[in-house]
C-alpha positions as CSV (number, residue, x, y, z in Angstrom):
1,M,125.7,105.4,97.7
2,I,123.5,102.8,99.4
3,S,124.7,101.0,102.4
4,M,122.5,97.9,103.1
5,P,122.8,94.2,103.5
6,D,124.0,92.3,100.3
7,L,120.7,90.4,99.7
8,A,118.6,93.6,100.1
9,G,121.0,95.4,97.8
10,R,120.7,92.8,95.1
11,L,116.9,92.8,95.3
12,L,116.5,96.6,95.2
13,H,116.9,96.9,91.4
14,P,114.2,94.2,90.7
15,V,111.9,95.9,93.2
16,I,112.3,99.2,91.4
17,I,111.5,97.5,88.1
18,L,108.4,95.9,89.6
19,H,107.3,99.3,90.9
20,A,107.5,100.6,87.3
21,L,105.6,97.6,85.9
22,L,102.7,98.5,88.2
23,C,101.9,101.3,85.7
24,P,101.1,99.2,82.6
25,A,99.7,96.4,84.8
26,W,97.1,98.7,86.4
27,L,96.3,100.4,83.1
28,L,95.7,97.1,81.4
29,F,93.5,96.0,84.3
30,S,91.5,99.3,84.1
31,Y,91.0,98.9,80.3
32,S,90.1,95.2,80.3
33,Y,88.2,94.4,83.6
34,I,84.4,93.9,82.9
35,R,84.9,95.4,79.5
36,E,85.1,94.0,76.0
37,F,88.9,94.4,75.4
38,S,91.4,93.8,72.7
39,F,94.8,95.4,72.2
40,A,93.6,96.6,68.8
41,S,91.1,98.8,70.7
42,L,94.0,100.8,72.3
43,K,93.9,103.7,70.0
44,G,94.2,107.4,70.3
45,R,94.5,108.6,73.9
46,S,94.1,105.2,75.4
47,G,97.0,103.9,73.3
48,V,99.2,106.8,74.3
49,F,98.5,106.3,78.0
50,F,99.1,102.5,77.8
51,Y,102.3,102.4,75.8
52,G,103.5,105.6,77.6
53,S,103.2,103.7,80.9
54,F,106.3,101.6,79.9
55,I,108.5,104.7,80.2
56,P,109.0,104.2,83.9
57,C,110.0,100.6,83.2
58,I,112.6,101.7,80.7
59,V,114.0,104.2,83.2
60,A,114.1,101.6,85.9
61,V,115.9,99.1,83.6
62,L,118.5,101.5,82.3
63,N,119.5,103.0,85.7
64,K,121.1,101.4,88.7
65,P,119.7,101.8,92.2
66,D,122.3,104.4,93.1
67,A,120.7,106.7,90.5
68,F,117.4,106.5,92.4
69,F,118.4,106.4,96.1
70,Y,121.1,107.1,98.6
71,S,121.3,105.8,102.1
72,P,124.5,106.3,104.2
73,D,123.5,103.6,106.7
74,F,120.3,101.8,106.0
75,R,120.7,99.5,109.0
76,F,120.0,102.4,111.4
77,D,117.9,104.8,109.3
78,Q,115.6,102.3,107.7
79,A,115.0,105.0,104.9
80,L,116.0,105.5,101.3
81,F,116.5,109.2,100.3
82,L,115.4,110.2,96.9
83,E,117.7,111.3,94.1
84,P,116.2,113.8,91.6
85,L,115.7,110.9,89.1
86,S,113.6,108.9,91.6
87,F,111.5,112.0,92.4
88,F,110.3,112.3,88.7
89,F,110.2,108.5,88.5
90,Y,107.6,108.2,91.3
91,L,105.7,111.3,90.0
92,Q,105.2,109.5,86.7
93,I,103.9,106.4,88.5
94,L,101.4,108.7,90.4
95,L,100.1,110.1,87.1
96,F,99.5,106.7,85.5
97,F,97.9,105.5,88.7
98,F,95.4,108.4,88.5
99,I,94.6,107.4,84.9
100,A,94.0,103.8,86.0
101,V,91.7,104.9,88.8
102,G,89.8,107.2,86.4
103,N,89.2,104.2,84.1
104,I,88.0,102.1,87.0
105,E,85.5,104.8,88.0
106,V,84.2,105.1,84.4
107,S,83.8,101.3,84.3
108,L,81.8,101.3,87.5
109,M,79.5,104.2,86.5
110,S,79.0,102.7,83.0
111,A,78.0,99.3,84.3
112,E,74.4,98.2,84.2
113,H,72.6,98.0,87.5
114,G,72.7,94.2,87.6
115,V,76.4,94.2,86.9
116,R,77.3,97.1,89.1
117,W,76.4,95.5,92.4
118,K,78.4,92.4,91.4
119,V,81.7,94.3,90.6
120,K,81.6,97.3,92.9
121,Y,83.6,95.6,95.6
122,A,86.2,94.4,93.1
123,L,86.6,97.9,91.7
124,L,86.6,99.3,95.3
125,G,89.3,96.8,96.2
126,A,91.4,97.7,93.2
127,G,91.0,101.4,94.0
128,T,92.1,100.7,97.6
129,I,95.3,99.0,96.4
130,I,96.1,101.9,94.1
131,A,95.2,104.5,96.8
132,V,97.6,103.1,99.4
133,H,100.4,103.1,96.8
134,V,99.5,106.7,95.9
135,L,99.7,107.7,99.6
136,F,103.0,105.8,100.0
137,Y,104.6,107.5,97.0
138,S,103.2,110.9,98.0
139,Q,104.8,110.7,101.4
140,A,108.1,109.9,99.7
141,L,107.7,112.9,97.3
142,I,106.9,115.3,100.2
143,T,109.7,114.2,102.5
144,R,112.1,113.2,99.7
145,M,112.7,109.8,101.3
146,I,111.0,106.4,101.4
147,N,110.3,105.5,105.1
148,M,110.2,101.8,105.6
149,D,107.9,102.3,108.6
150,Y,105.0,102.9,106.2
151,L,105.4,99.5,104.6
152,V,103.2,97.9,107.2
153,L,100.3,100.3,106.5
154,K,100.8,99.8,102.7
155,S,100.7,96.1,103.1
156,F,97.6,96.3,105.2
157,G,95.8,98.3,102.6
158,V,96.9,95.9,99.8
159,I,95.5,93.0,101.9
160,I,92.1,94.7,102.4
161,G,91.9,95.6,98.8
162,S,92.7,92.1,97.7
163,M,90.1,90.6,100.0
164,L,87.4,92.9,98.6
165,F,88.5,92.0,95.0
166,Y,88.4,88.3,95.5
167,Y,85.1,88.4,97.5
168,S,83.5,90.2,94.5
169,E,84.9,87.8,92.0
170,A,83.5,84.9,94.0
171,V,79.9,86.2,93.4
172,R,80.4,87.4,89.8
173,N,79.7,85.2,86.8
174,G,81.8,87.0,84.2
175,S,79.4,89.8,83.4
176,G,80.8,92.2,80.8
177,V,79.9,95.9,80.2
178,M,80.2,98.2,77.3
179,L,80.9,101.9,78.1
180,S,77.8,104.0,77.8
181,G,77.9,106.3,74.9
182,R,76.7,109.2,77.1
183,K,79.7,108.9,79.3
184,M,82.8,110.8,78.3
185,A,86.4,109.6,78.8
186,R,86.8,112.1,81.6
187,S,85.8,111.1,85.1
188,A,85.8,112.7,88.6
189,M,89.4,111.5,88.9
190,S,90.5,114.0,86.3
191,I,89.5,116.7,88.8
192,L,90.7,114.9,91.9
193,A,94.1,114.2,90.3
194,G,94.6,117.8,89.4
195,V,93.6,118.9,92.9
196,Y,95.8,116.3,94.5
197,L,98.9,117.2,92.5
198,L,98.3,120.9,93.0
199,G,98.0,120.3,96.7
200,L,101.1,118.1,96.6
201,G,103.0,121.0,95.0
202,I,101.7,123.5,97.6
203,V,102.8,121.2,100.4
204,L,106.3,120.7,98.9
205,E,106.7,124.5,98.6
206,G,105.3,125.0,102.1
207,Y,107.9,122.7,103.6
208,R,110.6,124.4,101.7
209,Y,109.7,127.9,103.1
210,F,108.1,127.2,106.5
211,G,109.8,123.9,107.5
212,S,108.0,121.6,110.0
213,S,105.6,124.4,111.2
214,F,103.9,124.4,107.8
215,S,101.4,121.7,108.7
216,K,99.9,123.9,111.4
217,Y,99.5,126.9,109.1
218,A,98.1,124.7,106.2
219,L,95.5,123.1,108.5
220,I,94.2,126.4,109.7
221,S,94.1,127.9,106.2
222,L,92.4,124.8,104.8
223,F,89.7,124.8,107.5
224,F,89.0,128.5,107.0
225,C,88.7,128.2,103.2
226,V,86.5,125.1,103.3
227,A,84.2,126.8,105.9
228,L,84.0,130.0,103.9
229,G,83.4,128.1,100.6
230,S,80.7,126.0,102.2
231,V,78.8,129.0,103.6
232,I,79.0,130.8,100.2
233,M,77.7,127.8,98.3
234,L,74.9,127.2,100.9
235,F,73.5,130.7,100.5
236,S,74.0,131.2,96.8
237,D,71.6,129.5,94.4
238,R,73.5,130.9,91.5
239,I,76.9,129.4,92.6
240,R,75.3,126.1,93.4
241,R,73.6,125.9,90.0
242,K,76.7,127.0,88.1
243,L,78.8,124.4,90.0
244,R,76.2,121.6,89.3
245,L,76.0,122.4,85.6
246,Q,79.8,122.6,85.4
247,M,80.3,119.3,87.1
248,H,77.6,117.7,84.9
249,S,79.2,119.0,81.7
250,L,82.5,117.4,82.7
251,F,81.0,113.9,82.8
252,F,78.1,113.9,80.3
253,K,77.6,115.0,76.8
254,E,74.0,116.1,77.5
255,K,73.1,118.8,79.9
256,Y,70.3,116.8,81.5
257,D,69.7,113.2,82.4
258,Y,66.2,112.9,80.8
259,R,65.3,109.7,82.5
260,K,66.1,111.2,85.9
261,Q,64.3,114.4,85.2
262,W,61.2,112.5,84.0
263,M,61.1,110.2,87.0
264,E,61.7,113.1,89.5
265,L,58.8,115.2,87.9
266,T,56.5,112.1,87.9
267,K,57.3,111.3,91.5
268,N,56.8,114.9,92.7
269,M,53.4,115.2,90.8
270,S,52.2,111.9,92.3
271,E,52.3,113.5,95.7
272,A,49.7,116.2,94.8
273,K,46.2,115.9,96.1
274,R,44.6,118.9,94.4
275,T,45.3,120.8,91.2
276,S,46.7,123.8,93.1
277,D,49.2,121.5,94.8
278,L,50.1,119.9,91.5
279,L,50.8,123.3,89.9
280,H,52.9,124.4,92.8
281,I,55.0,121.2,92.6
282,V,55.5,121.7,88.9
283,L,56.6,125.3,89.2
284,V,59.1,124.4,92.0
285,H,60.5,121.5,90.0
286,M,60.9,123.5,86.7
287,C,62.4,126.5,88.4
288,E,65.0,124.3,90.2
289,T,65.7,122.3,87.0
290,F,66.1,125.1,84.6
291,G,67.4,127.8,86.9
292,F,64.5,130.3,87.0
293,A,64.0,132.6,90.0
294,G,60.3,132.1,89.9
295,G,57.4,130.9,87.8
296,G,53.6,130.9,87.4
297,F,50.9,128.9,85.7
298,L,47.7,130.5,84.3
299,P,45.1,127.8,83.5
300,A,42.8,128.0,80.5
301,D,39.1,128.6,81.1
302,R,37.0,125.5,80.6
303,A,34.4,127.3,78.5
304,D,36.8,129.4,76.5
305,P,40.4,127.9,76.3
306,C,41.8,131.2,75.0
307,T,40.8,132.9,78.2
308,L,43.0,132.5,81.2
309,R,41.8,132.2,84.8
310,T,43.6,133.2,88.0
311,G,46.7,131.0,88.3
312,V,49.3,129.7,90.8
313,F,52.6,131.5,91.3
314,H,55.9,130.6,92.8
315,E,58.3,133.5,93.7
316,L,56.7,135.6,90.9
317,P,54.4,138.6,91.1
318,L,50.8,137.9,90.4
319,F,50.1,138.2,86.7
320,A,46.6,138.0,85.1
321,D,44.3,139.6,82.6
322,I,46.2,138.6,79.5
323,P,44.0,139.7,76.5
324,R,42.2,136.9,74.7
325,E,43.9,137.7,71.4
326,D,47.3,137.5,72.9
327,C,46.5,134.1,74.5
328,K,45.2,132.8,71.2
329,A,48.4,134.0,69.5
330,L,50.6,132.3,72.1
331,F,48.7,129.0,72.0
332,A,49.0,129.1,68.2
333,M,52.8,129.0,68.4
334,G,52.6,125.3,69.6
335,G,54.1,123.7,72.6
336,E,57.6,125.0,72.3
337,A,59.3,127.2,75.0
338,L,59.3,130.8,73.8
339,P,62.0,133.2,75.0
340,L,60.5,136.6,75.7
341,E,62.4,138.3,72.8
342,S,61.0,135.7,70.3
343,I,57.4,136.8,70.9
344,E,57.9,140.6,70.6
345,G,55.7,141.8,67.8
346,R,53.5,138.7,67.9
347,I,51.6,140.0,70.9
348,T,50.3,143.5,71.7
349,P,53.0,146.0,72.9
350,E,51.0,146.5,76.2
351,T,51.2,142.8,77.1
352,Y,54.9,142.5,76.1
353,E,55.7,145.5,78.3
354,R,53.9,143.9,81.2
355,F,56.0,140.8,80.7
356,V,59.2,142.9,80.7
357,L,58.2,144.7,83.9
358,A,57.4,141.4,85.6
359,E,60.9,140.2,84.6
360,I,59.4,137.2,82.7
361,S,62.1,135.7,80.5
362,M,60.2,132.7,79.0
363,V,56.6,131.7,78.1
364,L,55.6,128.1,77.6
365,P,52.2,127.2,76.2
366,V,50.9,124.0,77.7
367,H,48.6,121.7,75.8
368,A,46.9,118.4,76.5
369,G,46.9,116.8,73.1
370,T,45.8,119.7,70.8
371,E,43.7,121.5,73.4
372,P,45.2,124.5,75.3
373,E,45.5,123.8,79.0
374,G,47.3,127.0,80.2
375,L,50.4,129.2,80.1
376,L,53.7,128.6,82.0
377,L,55.5,131.8,82.8
378,F,59.1,131.8,84.0
379,G,61.0,134.7,85.6
380,R,64.6,135.8,85.2
381,G,67.4,133.2,85.4
382,I,69.2,132.6,88.7
383,D,72.5,132.9,86.8
384,S,72.2,135.9,84.4
385,N,75.1,134.5,82.3
386,E,73.4,131.2,81.7
387,E,71.8,130.9,78.2
388,H,69.1,128.4,77.6
389,G,69.6,126.4,74.5
390,P,67.9,123.8,72.3
391,E,68.4,121.1,75.0
392,D,66.6,123.2,77.6
393,F,63.8,123.9,75.2
394,Q,63.4,120.2,74.3
395,L,63.2,119.1,77.9
396,L,60.8,122.0,78.7
397,A,58.5,121.0,75.9
398,V,58.5,117.3,77.0
399,E,57.8,118.2,80.6
400,A,55.1,120.7,79.6
401,Q,53.3,118.0,77.6
402,Q,53.3,115.7,80.6
403,V,52.1,118.6,82.9
404,G,49.3,119.4,80.5
405,L,48.0,115.8,80.4
406,T,48.3,115.6,84.2
407,V,46.5,118.9,84.8
408,R,43.7,117.8,82.5
409,S,43.5,114.5,84.3
410,F,43.2,116.3,87.7
411,R,40.6,118.7,86.2
412,H,38.5,115.8,84.8
413,G,38.8,114.1,88.2
414,E,37.5,117.1,90.0
415,E,34.7,117.6,87.5
416,L,33.8,113.9,87.9
417,A,33.8,114.3,91.7
418,V,31.5,117.3,91.4
419,A,29.2,115.4,89.0
420,R,29.0,112.4,91.3
421,E,28.2,114.7,94.3
422,M,25.5,116.4,92.3
423,E,24.2,113.0,91.1
424,A,24.2,111.7,94.7
425,M,22.5,114.9,95.9
426,G,19.9,114.6,93.1
427,R,19.1,111.0,94.1
428,V,18.8,111.9,97.8
429,A,16.7,114.9,97.0
430,A,14.4,112.8,94.7
431,L,14.1,110.1,97.3
432,I,13.4,112.6,100.1
433,L,10.9,114.5,98.0
434,H,9.2,111.2,97.1
435,D,8.9,110.2,100.7
436,L,7.9,113.7,101.8
437,K,5.2,113.7,99.1
438,N,3.9,110.4,100.4
439,Q,3.6,112.0,103.9
440,V,2.2,115.3,102.7
441,Y,-0.6,113.8,100.6
442,P,-2.3,112.1,103.7
443,L,-1.8,115.4,105.6
444,S,-3.5,117.4,102.9
445,L,-6.3,114.9,102.7
446,M,-6.8,114.9,106.5
447,L,-6.7,118.7,106.5
448,G,-9.5,118.8,103.9
449,N,-11.7,116.3,105.8
450,A,-11.0,118.0,109.1
451,Q,-13.1,121.0,108.1
452,E,-16.1,118.7,107.8
453,F,-15.6,115.9,110.3
454,M,-13.5,117.5,113.0
455,D,-16.2,117.0,115.6
456,N,-16.4,113.3,114.8
457,K,-14.6,111.3,117.5
458,E,-13.7,108.4,115.2
459,F,-12.2,110.9,112.8
460,Q,-10.2,112.5,115.6
461,E,-8.7,109.1,116.5
462,D,-8.0,108.4,112.9
463,L,-6.3,111.8,112.5
464,L,-4.1,111.2,115.6
465,R,-3.1,107.8,114.4
466,T,-2.3,109.1,110.9
467,L,-0.2,112.0,112.3
468,R,1.6,109.6,114.6
469,N,2.5,107.3,111.7
470,I,3.6,110.3,109.6
471,V,5.9,111.6,112.4
472,N,7.4,108.1,112.9
473,N,8.0,107.7,109.2
474,M,9.7,111.1,109.0
475,M,11.8,110.4,112.1
476,K,12.9,107.1,110.5
477,L,13.9,108.9,107.4
478,I,16.0,111.4,109.3
479,R,17.7,108.6,111.3
480,Q,18.5,106.8,108.0
481,L,20.2,109.9,106.7
482,T,22.0,111.0,109.8
483,E,22.8,108.1,112.1
484,V,26.0,106.5,111.1
485,P,27.5,104.9,114.3
486,D,31.1,104.7,115.2
487,K,33.2,103.1,118.0
488,T,32.6,106.0,120.4
489,T,28.7,105.8,120.1
490,L,28.3,102.1,120.7
491,S,26.8,100.8,123.9
492,K,28.6,97.5,124.1
493,E,27.3,94.5,126.0
494,S,27.5,90.7,125.7
495,V,25.3,89.7,122.8
496,E,24.4,86.0,122.0
497,L,24.2,85.9,118.2
498,T,21.8,82.9,117.8
499,K,19.2,84.5,120.1
500,L,19.7,87.8,118.4
501,A,19.1,86.3,114.9
502,E,16.0,84.5,116.2
503,S,14.5,87.6,117.8
504,V,15.1,89.5,114.5
505,A,13.5,86.7,112.5
506,A,10.3,87.1,114.6
507,M,10.1,90.7,113.2
508,V,9.7,89.4,109.6
509,P,6.7,87.0,109.7
510,Q,6.2,87.3,105.9
511,A,9.3,85.2,105.4
512,T,10.5,81.7,106.5
513,V,13.7,82.2,108.5
514,V,15.7,79.1,109.5
515,V,18.4,79.8,112.2
516,R,21.0,77.1,112.7
517,G,24.1,77.0,114.9
518,G,25.1,77.0,118.6
519,P,25.5,79.9,121.0
520,E,28.2,82.4,120.1
521,E,28.8,85.6,122.0
522,V,30.4,88.9,121.0
523,Q,30.8,92.3,122.6
524,G,28.6,94.7,120.7
525,D,25.8,97.1,120.6
526,K,22.7,94.9,120.5
527,E,20.4,97.6,118.9
528,Q,22.9,98.4,116.1
529,L,23.5,94.7,115.3
530,E,19.8,94.1,115.3
531,K,19.5,96.8,112.6
532,V,22.2,95.1,110.5
533,I,20.5,91.7,110.6
534,L,17.1,93.2,110.0
535,N,18.4,95.1,107.0
536,L,19.8,91.9,105.5
537,F,16.5,90.1,106.1
538,T,14.6,93.0,104.5
539,N,16.8,93.0,101.4
540,A,16.4,89.2,101.1
541,I,12.6,89.6,101.1
542,E,12.6,92.6,98.7
543,A,14.9,90.8,96.3
544,G,11.9,88.6,95.2
545,G,11.9,84.9,94.7
546,E,11.1,82.4,97.4
547,P,10.8,84.2,100.8
548,H,13.0,81.6,102.4
549,I,16.1,82.8,104.5
550,E,18.7,80.6,106.0
551,V,20.8,81.9,108.9
552,E,23.9,80.1,110.1
553,V,25.7,81.1,113.4
554,G,29.2,79.8,114.0
555,R,32.9,80.6,114.3
556,D,35.7,80.7,111.8
557,G,38.7,80.1,113.9
558,V,38.5,82.8,116.6
559,S,36.0,85.0,114.7
560,P,32.2,84.4,115.3
561,F,30.0,85.0,112.3
562,I,26.4,85.2,111.2
563,R,25.7,84.0,107.6
564,V,22.5,85.1,105.9
565,S,21.5,83.3,102.6
566,D,18.5,84.0,100.4
567,K,17.0,82.7,97.1
568,G,16.3,86.1,95.5
569,G,18.2,85.5,92.3
570,G,21.5,87.2,93.2
571,I,22.8,90.8,93.0
572,D,22.8,92.8,89.9
573,E,26.3,92.8,88.3
574,T,26.3,96.5,87.7
575,I,25.8,97.2,91.4
576,L,28.6,94.9,92.2
577,R,31.0,96.6,89.8
578,E,30.1,100.1,90.9
579,G,30.3,99.2,94.6
580,L,27.7,97.4,96.6
581,F,28.4,99.4,99.8
582,T,28.5,102.8,98.0
583,P,25.8,105.1,99.4
584,F,22.8,106.0,97.2
585,R,23.4,103.1,94.8
586,T,20.4,100.7,94.6
587,S,18.5,98.5,92.2
588,K,15.2,98.8,94.1
589,K,12.6,101.2,92.8
590,R,12.0,102.9,96.2
591,G,15.3,102.1,97.9
592,M,17.6,104.8,99.1
593,G,20.8,102.8,98.7
594,I,22.1,103.5,102.2
595,G,21.1,100.3,104.0
596,L,24.2,98.3,103.2
597,Y,26.3,101.4,103.6
598,H,25.0,101.6,107.2
599,C,25.6,97.9,107.7
600,R,29.2,98.2,106.8
601,K,29.7,101.2,109.0
602,I,28.2,99.4,112.0
603,M,30.4,96.4,111.4
604,D,33.4,98.6,111.0
605,A,32.6,100.1,114.4
606,H,32.6,96.5,115.8
607,N,36.0,95.7,114.2
608,G,34.1,93.4,111.9
609,K,33.5,92.9,108.2
610,V,30.7,92.3,105.8
611,L,31.5,89.6,103.3
612,V,29.4,88.9,100.2
613,E,29.1,85.8,98.0
614,N,26.9,86.3,94.9
615,R,25.4,83.3,93.1
616,A,23.9,84.7,89.9
617,G,20.4,83.4,89.3
618,V,20.2,81.7,92.7
619,G,20.8,84.1,95.5
620,A,23.3,85.9,97.7
621,T,25.0,85.2,101.0
622,F,26.1,87.9,103.4
623,T,28.5,87.0,106.2
624,L,28.9,89.3,109.3
625,S,32.3,88.4,110.6
626,F,33.4,89.7,114.0
627,G,37.1,90.3,114.7
628,S,37.1,89.3,118.4
629,V,35.3,87.3,121.1
630,P,34.8,88.2,124.7
631,G,38.0,88.2,126.6
632,Q,40.1,87.9,123.5
633,N,41.7,90.6,121.3
């Protein structure tokens, strides 16, 4: 019997029917929102769920409110107590709500990136509305009554969810989405729904046996179980991997997300600076991905690819000295992953026994194209019950191919760096030997003449003058090779650029130097700046052509500059491509290729720049731009 005002009593039955209609309404929403939908597509399980959602509607229509609730005095209690029929009625509603939320989650996860950000708030709003209804009905199932005091919280949740939904719709332009073929019909809600209903049953039984004190016992037990489970998962690689694979298998048909694995491996390898770092990154990634306890990489020798060198190992005992014939046999098997039992009989028994003793479970030959690059060895699995199948072997082969090409690229880079160092060393040695020979030849000549003319005073003076010149030339050579100034070695003072350019111009009487511009001051090392300008003048003269140099001193905004232009025909395009300021690169027969390198270093120390403008067939313009002026940063 229900004792309530007449109007409320007349409205109660329509309200119950509306509650039941929420089931097909939310299921229809979850099947049609941002999807290509037609009722003809409701087949199989989807059709059973949708048409089955009308069962609560039929129950609500065929039964009067007295079959659902009783309330001796609603005016004072403000509560409706559940009859057995209403208990199962609301339990059915909860089940269909969970199905709807699962469909919403699948829609969100299946949406393309551009669509997902537009609809995520709409789906979140819909989920919020369903969630507050689930909590409202769950409270009713636990306490066996509908407490009207919770209607305010329920209404607040519905308002928040509606606002999220309409906000998302305001920025969406009708984007649709087809469910990804890789996604299964199951979602995380299938697990959450089961856990929720199991917990609901435990709570109901707990209140039945322990009464109102059950909440205290349940909270303590729950906290202890969660803490213990977290600690176990934190310290157990096997449990974490097994749980991850189990969760992945629930939602995806494939064991791996190939795009994610490829991007993760590529990102990790991009952080490597040396080959050893690269190999360590690869081993850690593969061991974590495929669940191996350790791994190692034995690189192939550059001279003989079937001979392996000392490798890099991660959580695996050092393993070396694999016979050449065994290496040749393994590389001949291609680039597929080879479980240890599959290579028994194809390599020598001694090598196979060593693999077994080292607990190696898989061997993976690595190739770069068709050339062997090394062997990947993997230890035992973290989970002894996990079996690697074709999907693992396929991803291993793909990643091994990428690793092989990357290792070869690193190796070629290191070989190129060594070759460049040797080339630079050879150039420096040739230039130094050439200059030393030029200095030694006069010395040997003077030494031969000294035996005959040592008592001649004029010869003595000539000898001293020659020795002095030779010493000065050798000291200059040493300074060119060793003196590269930085900010800490500068002796800064106020330098007037126009006067500096004019004083340097006086040092090159063989050329016509025209200096234009007003006074501009910078804080710098006068001696070092003089070297820079003199080097530019010298290069202009040695470039050939008309020995005419134009110098402009001025300011570009707040940056003073000196601009040196010549008519030497311009700079060779090869030098420009390879790097004009790269040391030991020059087009001059006797040049060392370090003059402009020193110029740039000196300007860097002054917070300045060297800018180049090349006019092919005409000449070149070098601009020394200073980053600051006195009293200004």
